[in-house]
N, C-alpha and C positions, 0 to 999 in steps of 0.2 A: 593253542588253537591250530587247526589244520592250515598249512600254508595256502591251500586253495581257498579257504575261507578268508584269510587275510587279503588275498588277491581280489576276491569278490568285494569286500568292504572298501578296499582302496579304490577300486574302479567305480563303485557306487557313489562314493564321496566325490570323485572327480565328475561323475555324471550329474550329481546334485548341483555342483558349482557351475558346470557348463550350462545346465538347463536354466538356472536362475539368471544367468547373464545372456542367455539366448545365443551362445557361441558354440557351434558344433563344427567349426572349421578344422579339417584334418583329424576328425575324431572318429574312432572305430571302436565301438563297444562290442567286443568279441570274446565273451567269457564262455568257455566250453563247459556248460553245465553237465553234460553227459559224463565228463571225465571226473567230476567231483563226486566222491562217494556219498556225501551227505545229501546230495541233490537227487540222485537217481530215482529214489523211491518216495520222494516227498512232494506233496502238492503245494506247499508254501513256496518252494523254490521254482516250481513250474509257474506259479502265479507271479513271482518276482520277475522271471524272464519275460512273461507276457506283458506285465505293466511297463517295465523299462523299455522294451522294444517299441511298445505303442507310444510311449512318451517321446522317444527319439524321433519317431515319425510324425509327431504332433497329432496322433490319432486319438484325440480325447474322447470322441463319441464311442469308440470301441470299448474303452475302459468303462464308461458310464452305462453302457448297454450290456456289460458282462454279467455272468451269473456269479453268485457269491462264491461258489466253489472254484471258479476260474481265478478268483482273487485271493484264494488261500483261506477263506473264512469258513469256519464251522457254523458260526451263527453271529448275527448282528441284531441288537435290540435297541429300541428307542422309545421312551415314554414321553408323549407330547406334553404331559403335565409338568415335566421337568426337563428343560432344554439342555441340561448338562448330564443327561442320563444315558448318552450313547455308550454302548458296550460292545466290544468286538472280541470274538474268540477265534483264534487261528488254529490251523493244523499244527500239532506239536512237532518240535524239532529237538534233537539231542543237544546240539551246540547252542548254548544259551545266548552267548553274545551275538553270534551271527543271526540267530533267530530273532532277537530283539531288534537288530538293525533292519533285517528284512521286513519285519512287521511294520516298523515305523516308515520305511521307504514306501511300502505299499499304501499305507494310510496317507502319507504325504502326497504321493502322486495321484491318489484318488481325489483328494481335496484340491490339488493343483489343476487336475483335469477339469473339474467343475468350474474352477475360477477362470481358466483359460477359455473354456467354452462360453462362459458368460461374457468375457471380454470380447471374444469374436462376435458375439451376438449384439453387443451394446456399445462397443468402443471402436474397434479397428477393422472389423470384418475379417475375411469374407463372410457373407451371411450363412447361417447354419440351418436355415429352414424353420418351419413352424412346429418342430417337435416339442411338445409340452411336457412329456414324461419320458424318463429313461428307465430301462428295466431295473437298474440298480436302485432307483427310488422306490419303485413298487415292491421290491424285495425287502427293503429295510423299513419303510414307513407305512403306517396304517392309513386308513381312509381319513383319519382325523387330521392328518397333516395336509390341509387344503391350502389353496392360494391365500385365503384369508389368514390362516395360521401363519404362513410364511411372512405375510405383510406385518402382522403383529410382532413376530419374532425379530424382524429387522427394524422395527420402529424404535426410535430413541428419543428420549426427552419430549415425548408427545408429538414428534414429527414422523409422519408416514412416508414411505418411499413414493417417489413421483410415479404417476400412473402409467407413463409410457415406457417403462422398463420392461423388456421382454425376458422371458425365462428367468424370473426372479428366484425360482427354486434352486437354480444353479448356485447363486450366491449364498443362499441358506445352506445348501449341501456343503459347499466349500468351507464355510465358516465352521460348521459342525466338525468336520474331519480335521481341519488344520488346528482348531482349538483342542481337539482330542489329543493330537500329537504333542502340542505345546504343554498341556497340563500334566503330561507324564513326567514324573520326576526323574526317570531314567532315560530321558531323551538323548539319543546319540546322533540323530540327524543334524547336519550342520546348517541347513537352510530353512528349517521348519518355521522359525519365528519370522524370518524375512518374508516368506510367503504369506504368513498370517498378517503382517503389516500391509502387504499389497492387497490382501482381502479386505482389510479394514479401510484402506484407501478407497476401494471400489464401493464399500458400504457407505462411506461418507458421500461419495458422488451421487448415490441414488437418493439421498435425502436433500430436501430443499434448503436446509439451513446448516451452518457449521455446528457440529455437536461436540461439546466439551469432553464428554465421556470417551468418545472415540479418539479424540486428541490425546487424552491421558493414557489410553491403552497403547497407542502407537509410540508415545514418548517413552513409556516404560519398556517397550520392546527394543527401541533404539538404545536405551541405556544398557539393557542386558546384552545386546548384540556387540556393543563396543567393548565389552569385557571379554568377549570370546577371542581366543588367541589367533584363530585363522583369519579373522577379518581385520586384524590390526598389526600383523607382523610382516606384511608385504610379501607373503607367500603367493597370494592370488591378487595381484595388483588391479586387474580389470574388474574383478568382483568387488574389490574394496572401493574403487572410485565410483562404480555404479551405485553401490550402497550409499556412499556419501552424497551423491547427487540426489538420490531418491529421498534421503533424509532432509536435504535442503528443500526439495519440492514440498515435502510434507509441512515443514515449518512455514514456507511461503504461503501455503494455502490458508494457514491460520494467522497470517500477518506477522509472523515472528521473524523479522528480517535479520536481526542480529545473530540469532541461532543459525539461520540459513547461511549467513555469510561465513561462519566458521567451517561448515561442511564444504562449501564451494572452495574455500581457501585450501582445505585439506586435499580436495580432489585435484585442484590446480597444481599443488605441490607434488602430488603423486604422479601426475601425468607429465610434469615438467613443462607446463605451458604458462608463459607470461603474456598478459593481455593489456594493451593500452590503446588509447585513442590518439590519433595524430591528425595532421592536415596535409592536404596536397591541392595544388591548383587544378581546377576543373570547371566544367560547364554543366549547368542543370537544365537549360532550355535550348530550344532549337535556334533561337535568334540572338543568343548571348554572344557578344563580341569579345568581352573581356573575361578571362578566367579568374575566378575568385577561390578562396580557400574553402575546401570541402572536407568534412569529417571522413576518416577512414580508420579501420582497425589495423593495428600493428601487432603481429604475433611473434613471439620469440620462443622457440622450442629448445628444450634441453635434450640433445641427442643421447645423453647418457642415461636418460630415463627410458628403458625399453621394457616391453611387456612380453611375458611368456606366451600369453594367449591374445592374439590380435583378433578383434571381431571380424566376422565374415562380411564382405562387401558384395552385395548382389550384382551379378553381371546382367546388363541390359534390363534393369528393373522396369516394371510397368508403373512408373511414377506419373502423377498428373502433370500436365504441362505448366511451366511457369509463364503465365500469360503476359503479353506485352502491354504497355500502357498506351491506349489508343487516345492520344491527346495531340492537338495541333501545335501545342507550345512546349510542354514538358517532354524531355527525353525519357526514354524507358529507364535509364539509370545514368548516374553521373558519368560524364566523359572526362576522364583525367588527361591532362596535357602530357604528362610523362607516365605512360602505362607501367613502367618498371616500378614506380612508387606504389602502384596498386597491386603489384604481384603478390598473390596470397600463397603461402606455403601449403604443400600437400598435408592435409589433416587426416589423421586416423579417426574412425568413428568415436573412439574414446575421447579424443581431443575435441571433436565436434560437440559431444554431449556436455563436456565441461564448459566449453565456450557458450553453449546455449544456456546452461545453468547460470553462468556469469551474466549473460544478457538479461535473463529473467530477474536476477537479483538487482541489477542496475535499474531495471524498469520499476521495481517495487521499492527501491531505496530512497527515492525522492519524490516530491510532489510533481505531478505530471505537468510538463510545460513543453513549449515548442522545441527548446534545446534538448530536453530529455527525449522527445520523439525522434529527433535527428540522431541522437546517440544510439538509441535502440535500433533505428533503421540501418545504421552503419553495421551493426552486428548481424542483422538479418541479411543484408546484402552479401556480407562475407560468407555466411553459411550457405546461401543459395548458389554461390559460385561453385560449390563442390557437392552436388547431390550424391550421397553414398548410402545413407541409411534411411529407409522408408519413413520411420517414425519421426526422425529429426527433420527430414525435409518437409513433411506435411505439417508438422508443428510450426515450423518457421513460416510456411505459407499462411497458416492460420493467423499467426501473430501479425504478419504484414497486412492481412485483411482487416484486422481489428484497428491497426494504426491508420490505414488509408480510408476507412469509412468516414472519418471526420473531414476529409478533403474533398471539395466539390469536383476537382479535376481527377481525383483518383477513386472516387466512390464506385464508379462503374466497374473498374477492374476488381475492386474489393468484392463486389457482388458476384461477378462472373467467376473469380478465383475460388470463392467459397463454394459456389455451386459445383465447380470442378472437383474440389477436394471431397465433397460429400458423395459425388458420383463415383469417385475413385474408391472410396471406402466400401461402397456397396458392390463393387465389381468382384468377380471371382478371382481375378489376378491383380497383383501377385499373391502368392500363397501366404499362409499365416507365418511360415518359417521366415519369410522376408519381412513381414510387418512387425513381428514380435521383438527383435533386438532393440533395446533401449526404450521400449514402449512405456514402461513405468517411470523411467528416469526423466522423460520429457514432460510428464504430467499431461498425457494426451487426453483431450476432452472427450466426453461421451458423444455418441452420434446424435442423440436427440438434442443435446445442448448446442451442437453445431447447427442443426436444423432450426432450432429456436433463434440462434444468432442470425441466420439467413432471413427468417421471418422478421426479426427486429430491424434488420437492414432495409427490407422492403417497407416496413412501417415508417422508418425515418425518412424514406424517400417519398412518402405520401401514398404508396401503393397499399392501402389498408386492406383491400379485398384479397390481394395476393398473399399478404401476411396472414390474413384470416384463414385461408385454405390450409396453410402449414400448421397454424395453431390448432385447428380443428382435428387435423390428422394426428397431432401429438397429444390431443386432449389436455391442452394447457388452458384450463378454464379461466384462470385469472387474466391471461393475455387475451383470450376470446372476449371476455367481458369488456376489457379496455378497448378492443376494436369496435365493439358494438356501441360503446359510449362515445367514441370518437366519431362514429358514423351517425350519431344522434338517434340510435335505435335502442333506447333504454328499455323499452318494453320487451324487445327481443332478448336482451340480456337476462331480464327477470324470468321470462318463459323458459329459456335454456336452463337456468339454474334450478328452477322448480321441477323441470322434467328430470334433470339429473338426480335431484333429491328423491324423486320417486323410485329411481333405479337403486340408489344407495345413498343413505345419509352419511355425510362426512363433515367434520368440523370446518374444513376449508370451504366447502360449498355454502354452508350457512354464513361463514364470514364474508364471502363474496356477495351473497345476497344482502347481507347487512350493509356492505359498501354501496351496492346499487340503490337500495331503498333508503339508506341513511337511517336505519332503525337499530338501536342498540339491543332490542329484544332478540334479534337474530344472533348477535354475538353471545348473548347469554345462553341461547339454545345450543350454540356450537360448544361453549364451555361445558355445559351440562353433558353433552354427548361425549366430550373428551375427558370427562370426570376431573376437570381442573388440571389436566396434565399437558395441555397444548399451549405452547407459547404464543402461537398466532392468535388465538381467541383472546387471551389476556392483552396482547398488544393492540388488537383492534379496539377493545374497550377503552384502553388507555388513550389511544389516539382520538377516539370519538370525543372524549371529554377535553383532551388537549386542544383540539381544533376549536373548541368552543370557549377556550381560555379558562376552563374549570380545572386549573392546574392541581389544586389540592386534592380534588376527587380523582384525578388521573394517576397520582403517585402510587397508590396501592396496587393498581393493575400493572403499571410499569415494573414495580418491584417483583410481582408474582411472575410476570413473563420472563424476567431476567434470572430469577431463581431456577426456572425450568431450563432456560438456555442462556447462559451468560455470554455467548459469543455474538450477540446481536448489537453490532456497532451503532446502527441508527437509533435503536431503542435506548441505548445508554445516552446518546446525545440528547434525545428528547427528554429523557428522565432528568438529565442535568439541567436543562433549560427550565423544566417545570419546577424543580427544586429551587432554582435561582429566583424564579418569580414568587415562590412561596417564602423566600428569604431564609431558606435552609441552606446556608452557604457551604457548610461542611459536607452535606449530602451531595450538593451540586459538584463540589470539587472531586468527591469520590467518583461520581458518575463520569465526569470528563476525563479523569485519570484512566478509567477503563477504556474510554474511547481512544485515547492516544496510545494505549497499550495495544489495542486491536488494530488501529490505523494510525501509525506514527506520523503520516503525512497530512493529517487533517488539520489545516491551519486554523479553521474556525473553532475546532475543539480546543486547541492550545490557547487561542485568544479568549474563549469563554472560560477556560480553566483559570487563566490569569485574572479574569473578572471576579470569579468566585474567591480567589485568594485575596484580592484587594478588599473585597467586601468583608472577608474574615480577618483582615489586618495581617495578612501574610505576604507582605510586599516583595520580599526577596524571592519567594517562590513564584510570585506573579511575574517578576522580572525574568526569571529563568524560563518560565512557560512561554513568555512572549519571544524570547530568543529562539525557541523551538518553532514557534509559529512563523517567524520570519525566515527560517530555513526552508519552510514548506512553501511560503508564498512571499517572495521578496518585493512584489509589486503592490501589495495591498496597503494603501495609505492609512487606513483606519488602524491597522496593527502597529504601524510605525508611530502613529499619534499616541496610542496607548503606551508604547514602548518609551516614547519621549517623556510622557508624564510620570511613569513609574521610575524611570532612570533618574529623573529630577528629584523625586521623593527620596530615593535611596542615596543620592549624591554620586551617581556614576556619570561624571561629567563628560568623560570620553564618549559614552554612548548617547548622551544628550546632544552633543555636537554632531555625531554621526547620524543620528536619527533625523535631526533637523535638515542636514544636507540631503538626506534621502527623500524627505518630504518635499523639498524644493525640486529635486530631480523628477519626482512623480507628478506633483501638482503645479509646479511652476512658481507658486507663491504660497507662503505659509507664515502666519503670524501667531505668536503667543507671548504677549508682553509679560505675563506673570513668570513664565519659565525663563525668559530672557533676563528679567530682573534678578531672579534667584541665581542664575549662572554668573552674572556680572558681580553680584555681591559676594558670592562664594570665592571667586577668583581674587577680587580686590582685598577681601578680608583673610585670604589664605586659609580657608576652612578645610580640614582634612576631608578627602573624598571617601568613597565606599571602601577603597583598598588601603586607606590610611595615609595616602600621599597628599601633600599640600596642593590645593586646587590651583595655585598660581602656575603650576606646571602646564595648565591648559590655556594659558593666556594667548599664546600665538595661534593655536587652532581656533580659539573663540574669536580673535580679531579677524581671521580669515572668513569665519561664518558671518560675522556682523558686516564685514565688507561686502560679502555676497548679498546679504539682505538689503543693504543700503543701495546697491545697484538695481535691485528689483523694485523696492518700495522707497523711492527717493524722497518722498514727502512725509515719511513717518517719523515723528519727533521722538518716539520711544527708541527707535533704532539708532538715531543720531546721538541721543543722550547716552545710550549704552556704549556706542562706539567711542565717544569722547571719554567716558568713565574708564573703559578698558585701556585706552591709550595712556591716560594720565590719571591714575586713581588719586594721587596726592601731588598737586602742582608745586608745593613747597620743596618736594624732594626731586623734582625733575630739572635737569640742567640742559637737556637737549632741546635746542630751539625748534628743530624740525618737528619733534613730537609735540611741543607746546603749541606750535603754530597750527598743526592739524587738529589738536584737541580743542583749541579755541574756535576754529572754523566749524567743527562738527557741533560744538555746543551752541554756537550762534544759530546753526540750522535747527537745532532742537528747540531753541527759544522761538525762532521765527515760525516754524511749522506748528508749534503748540498753540501759538496765538492766532493761527488761521482756522482753528476750530470754531464753528459758529456759536456765538453767545457764550464764549468761554468765561467771560467775566461774571456771568450770573450763576455759574456752577461752582460751588464752594470747593469741591475736591480738585477740579481742574484749575481753579484760581490758585490754590496752594501749590499745585504742581508747576504752574508757569513761574511763580515766584521762586520756587526751589531751583528750577533750571536757570533762571536769571541770576540768582545768587551764586550758583556754581560758575556761571560765565564770568562774573565779577572776580571770583577767586582766581580763575585761570588767567584772566586778563591782567590782573595786578602783577602776577609773577612774570608773565610774558612781556608786558610793556617795560618793566624794569630792566630787562635784559636786551631790549632793542636799541639800535643806534638811533640818533636823533632824526636821521633822514626818513625813516619809516615809522617812527614812534607816533607822529602826528596823524598819519593815515590810519593807524590801528586804533587810536583813541577815537577818531571820528566814526570808525566802523562800529566800535563798541557802544558809543553814545547813541548812534542810530538804532542799534538793536535793543537798547535798554530804555531809552527815553519814552518810547511809545508804550512800553509795558507799564512804566511808572505812572504815566498820565492816565491811562485807561483804568488801571487798578485803583488809583486814588479817586477817580470819578465815580466808581461803582461800589465803594465801601458801604454805602448806606443800604445796599440790598441785603446785608447780612445782619444777624443778631449781634448784640453788643459783645458777647463773649468771644465770638469768632472775629468780630471787627477789630477788637483790640490786638489779637494775634496778627491779623493781616496788616494792620497799620504799622505794627512794630517791624514786620518784614519789609514793608515798603520803605520805611525810614532807613532801615539798614541798607537796602538796595540803593537808595538815593545817596547816602553817605559814601558807600563804596564807589559809586559812579563818580562822585565829586573827587574822591581820592585818586581815581584813575586819571581824570582829566587834569589833575594838578601836577602830574609828572611832566 
């Protein structure tokens, strides 16, 4: 190969990598094409120079408005009947390898230009105007490629793109060209699949539901990419860590937390950043006199980890202001007593994006709670201290808005900050070159989604009409209908939907009309219009029957909806509940397993999964499911109660004791005589537990538990009897007078409180129980009194006589209330009790 050709390919590869990372710091693409013999008379290399120069300047519109000849094409054809029919013929070049690379770079940058222009229009700005067609479109596509064709092309699993996306043809165009490069077996471009993954990410964001097929395509790209040498050999560390963070964001979008964690860990290792939470004394309110511990982020950087290419940091960027908290009590941020403890090291953009990825992972790794909110807020405050990269800074502001909207003292700032962010995106400054770095790595939301969040925030504050104005602008029909229903204007909602159906019939509009009218016929019309390929239609029919408790009738519709789109977490949950009600426990367990795969922090799903396992006699799996439920919600007493019961069934006595303590922490009082009896019997009889260890190992923790129970319910005979039994299971083997003394005392309380139950003598079961407690008291007293000195023996005998004599008298008096068969047994026990009392008194 000509040395000049090698130089061109090397510089083009460098350009590819710099462009995919958005880093053109100290970069000068200065290839002298006129000095290269193979270039001077060939249109392909003039096109290559034109495309690369435009890409460096972020002049995407220039490329999209170019003539075919300007891009080195001889012809381009596309058959709308076959979406994979794109064919491109270029100006021929003698040098085959350079020709192949040049062609692929041109195709790649055309596809990327369309994608970036789409992102400018729908995600980050600045606005690109109302241009609906580009000359390149009209040159390639016939009149058959209409807006409706593009919508159908981008539809997946029966889901249509949301209606408020602008310039949707750009995404279609990008998808075609990037796929064309990827499908070429001789692909030599190094970033083509990465850009296709970004295109698929945007494709997912324009669809209302998570799509399994798009996830599978992206996962396959990730797998192939990790096999490429340049992305895994640390030659381009910045590109490598950005790719890892983007992979993590993709997995987080589909609730795959464990996979995301692997990529974030790889990125942290690559950048040499160690992150941990610590504490420091500080004040949170204006009138706080005493400083208390506050969370803060501690960062440890590995200075040995250096990067060849450090991302560009914009000077004096036009960032939206970080608004202060206008509250008469709360401080704008925590005031730390020792500011040196809060000193944050200077972070490079690469380190910031990894820290942000770690923050998002933490946010998704656990069930949301006040503690988790504080953890996430500490990361946010750390990142806001150093505004360097536009995309990271705005993403962090958005995250803070989402956290603060739940706080009455912070919701006003949340609203104002979100408005400020949206206004900043729509402004002409800063330029796209400032906004683009790290944009895909932070999972920046679409502009229409931010505006919807703003409307939702207005809605939550009761400003329904303000929310309605934004919803109508965005043509969010479902939210508009909800506003009308909340305002009590059901007829307006119906008129709106019918008018929209006159403009264009869509499955969504029919489903919404069915929701308003509560008529299943509308759902069937929607399903007919979608030809059975829309998950929303099937879901609406399923929920219609589900709400009426016609569970068996709802199951086929749930199944059909999930076959179309298996990523519907809420539908899986309802499907599992319906199957549970229909006593199809295996199907219910399958459904709830899918829920916890999609949303591992859903404690209700874990709890219901355990219920399905219990009903299908899979108690060990139920126990493990409940453990996961408790990780998600440590405060839910119903889950702890289920955990207590299942642990008892399995013989996990350590968890029985732990669960009971937790129930007491939460409820203050909790009783379960049956479980307590099983625990005491297992310990006293030394039954092997779940792990094969003898249950007597848990005697001391069980005594602590019963002691706590006795202090809470001091008049419960079950607890006192259990306490005595645990202290001294066999009085004939006990030589410790202290233990015997306490055991006798607790057994006396068990006898006394059991006879305080109203009309106990007329209840056969309780009658037997009282006699059983009294006989045990005799056994204990016989051993105890024998070991006492004469000075205290008389006192103990009197105490025992007082406890037992009333039982004997009342029992003897009421024997005639029972049938002869039961009376004989009771009379025998009374005689035994009388004889033992006489023996005690004879000492």
